[in-house]
N, C-alpha and C positions, 0 to 999 in steps of 0.2 A: 521561464520554461525550457530552455536550453540547459539548464544544468540539471530539472528534473527526468529530460531524455539521457543524460547521459548519465546521471544515477543509474536509470533502470536499466539501458544497456550496459552497464560495468556488472550491476548485478546478474542481469541475463547471461554476461559472458561467463562469469565467477560461478553458476549454478551448472551451466553448459559444457564449460569446458572440460574436466575434469570426466565428463562421460563420454565427450567427443575423443579426449587422449586416449583411454581405455579401448572404446570400440577401433580406434584404429591401429594400433597396439595388438589389438586380439587378432584382428584382421589379417593384420601381415603376418604376426604369427602362422596361422591357419594358411596363409598361401605358402609359405616356406615349409611348412610339413608335406602341403598337397603336390606340390613342384617335387619335391622329392620322392613321392610316393608314384609320381605319376611316370619319373623315370623308370623304376621297375614295371609298372604296373603296364607300360605302353610294350615293350617286346613282349608280352607274353599274351596281348591281345594280336596286334599284328599278322603273326604266323598262323591264328585262328581266323583270319578273315572276318573277324567281329565288327561289327559297328566301332565307331571312335565315339559313340557315345555309352559306351561301357565305362567310359572313362569316368562319366557320371557317378557311377559305384564308387567311384575311387574317394568322391567326398565323403562318405559314408566313413570309410577306411579310414579318412584323414580326422573327424571326430574322433575314434575310435583309439587312431595311436596317439593324439594327443592327451585323451584322458589318461590311458594306458601310460603314457611316457610321464606324467605329472603323476600319478601315481609311483612310479617306479622311483622318479627323484624323492620324491616325501619317504619312501622306504629307505631309500640312500643316505638321506638327512638324517634321518631318525638314530642311523648308526654312530658308534663313536669320528669311523673313519670319513663317513661323510662330514658330522659336523666340526669335524679338523678342518676340511677341506673347504668348507664354507664358509669357516673364519678366516682362513688361509684368503680365500678369494675376497671376503668381504674389506679386510686387511689393505690390499691392493688398490681398491677402489677410494679406499679412505686414503689415498697417498697422492692420488691424480687431482688436480689442483682444481679441477673444473668437476667432475664428477663426485669428489666425498661432499660437495653441497647439495648435490641432485640425491643421489642415490639416500643416504638416510632420512630424507623425506618422503621419497617414493616409499621406503621401507615402511614407515609408520604409517604412510597412508592405507597401505595393503595392510598393516596389523590389525587398524582401527577398524574396514572395512571388512574385515575378514575374520575379525573378533577374535583375535590372538593377545590383545592387551588383558584380557579380563583377571588374568590370575595375575600382574604387576598392580594394575590400581582396581581397587576396592568398589570405592563408590565416588560420585560426585557429589562437591561440598562448595558453596559459597563463602568466602573470608575478606574479612579486612584487610588491604592490602594494595598499594604499597605505604596505604596511611589511614586514618579513621575516616569512615563516611566512604571509602572508595571501596568496592568490592571486585574480586577475581575471580575468575573458576579455577577450580582446583581440584588434583586426584588423589583420595587417600591411598596411598601407597601400604601402611601398615601403622601398628601402633608402633611408640618412638619406642629407643630403648630402655630397658628399667632401669640402666645406669644414670640415663636422661633423667629419667622421671623422678629417680631418687633425689637427685642434686637441686630438680626444678619444684618437686615439692608436691606436683601437681600432674595429671593427666594428663598426656600429650599425643598428638596424631601427629604421624608425617605427612605431608600434604605437597606434591608436586604442584607448581604453576607453571605451565608452559606459555613458551610464546606463542606470539601470532607473525604469520601461516605457519612455521616451521616449531612444529610440537616436540621437537628432537631437542630443543633446548629449553631450558628455563629454571629455574630455582626450586631446591628442597627447603619448607620451612616446618618450623614447628611449633603448632598449633596449641592451646587449650582444647579439650573436647569441647566445651561449652561454647566455645567462640568459632565452633565452624556451623554452618548453617546446611543442614543435609538436603539436598536435591531429588527429585524423583526421576529425573531422567538420566538413562544409562550412561555409560562408560563409552560408548559408543558414539550416540547422540553429543556429547558435551565434548568429544575429541572433536567431531564435524564441526561443530561449531567453533571452535578454536581454530581451524585449519583454513573454514570459509570467510574468518575476520566477522564473523556476527551475522553472517548474510541466512547462512542455514538453522532457523532456530526451532529446534523441538517443541511439537506441542503439549501443550501441557494437559497430562491425563485427566479425564473426567472422573470427580469423586462421585 
C-alpha cells in the first residue's frame, strides 16, 4: 500500500513540478517588470493627486511591456549581432560548473514546449536498441550521407536516441529504414515522454 502511495506521489510530483516552476519563474519576471514600471509611474501620479489605485493600470502596462520586450529580444536575436551575443552568453553558461548542467536541460525543454525542435527532428520512430528485443524511442534527423549508404549498400536513417530525463545527451545510430518502426506521436509528445521518464504518455490517435 505504501509503495503505491509513494509511486502515485512521485508521479504527481513529476507532472506538477514543471508547471509550478514555470508559473513561479513567470510570476517573478512579472514582478520585476511591474516594480520597474511602478517606479516610473508613481512620480507621474502623485503630483496629480490621483488615487494610487491608478497604479493598477500599470498591471496592464506590465503585460504589454513584457510582450514588447520579448518581441524586441526575438528581433535582436534574429540578426547576426544578436546571434553572436547569444552564442557568447551560452558559452559562458557552459563554463559555470552547476549552470552548465542545468541550462542545456532548460533550453531543451523550452525548445520542445515551444515547438522549436521540428526543424531538427523529422519524426519519432521505434528501434531495437541496445539489443534485439529491447526497443528505444528515437528521433529521425535525416537520411544518412550518400557515402555511408553507398558503403553500407542499403538505405539508412540517422536516428538520435536521447537519454532520460536529460534529452540533451544521447547517441546517434544509423538504422536501415526497414528496421525502424514509425510512430504516430509528434516530436513534442515523444520528447515529453523522454523528459518525464515515461510518466507522460501521449494518447493513441483514434483511427
